[in-house]
N, C-alpha and C positions, 0 to 999 in steps of 0.2 A: 452619871457623868464621871469622867476620868480626866486627869491632866497629866501630861508627860513633858519632860524637858529633854531635848536632844542636842547633842553636839556632833556635827557632821564634818568629817575631814576628807580631804582628797582635793581634786580640782573642782572646787565648789564656789569659787569667787571669780567674777568676770565672765561667767558663762550663763547668766540668767537664772541661776538656781533660786534666788529669793522670790522673784516674780513667779516662777514656775510653782514653787512651793505654796505661794499665796493662792494661785488659781486652783491648785489641787485641794487645798484646805477648804476653800469656799465651795468647791464641787462636792466635797464630803460633808459639808454643813458644820465645819468646826470653827471654833473661836481661837484666837491667839495672836502670835506675832513671830517674826523671823528677822534676824539681823546678821550682818557679817561681824566677825571678831578680827581684831588687828593681827592675830596669829595665823590667819588664813582659814580658820574654820567658820562654819555657820552655826549659830545658836538659834534654836526654835523651841517655842512653848506652844502646845496645842491642847485644847480641851474639847471633849465631846463624848458621845456615846461610844461604848467599848468597840463594837464591830467597825464602824467607820474610822475610828482612831487607829485601830490595828491595820486596816487597809492603807491608810495614809502613811503610816510608818513604813510599811512595806514599799510603797511608792517612793518614799524618800530615800530608801536604800538603793534604788535604781537611778533616780534623778533624771533631769532632762538630757537630751541627746548629747550636748557638748560637755556635760559634767562627767567626772569620774569619782565615784564615791568609794573611798577606801575603808571608812569605818563610821559607824553610827553608835554613839554612846547614849544610852537611854536611862533615865531615872525618873521616879515620880516627881511631879511638879506640884506647886501650891495652886489652889483654886484661883481662877482668873476672874477679873471683874470687867473684862473687855468684851465687846460684842463685835463680831466680824473678825477679820484676820488682816493684820497690818504689817507692812514692811517698815522696820525701824532703822534709824541711822546706825552706822558702825559704832561698836563699843570697844 
């Protein structure tokens, strides 16, 4: 299991990015959470097996059809104690 933390910037708020990310994460069998940040970025933490997690990160770089992803900053994350994938309130 691997955990990664991502900060996604671009036109990623108000375009369904969080709900789309949640559905993608569940399809890949990942655990974690996603939320908007007040500065316009989306923060996401995901945990799972290496191959599905890598495919998920690649999908996040594309985003849903209404989004425009300019950058994805990725760093190792701390192990999660959540099961499933949730959309959290804005931070």
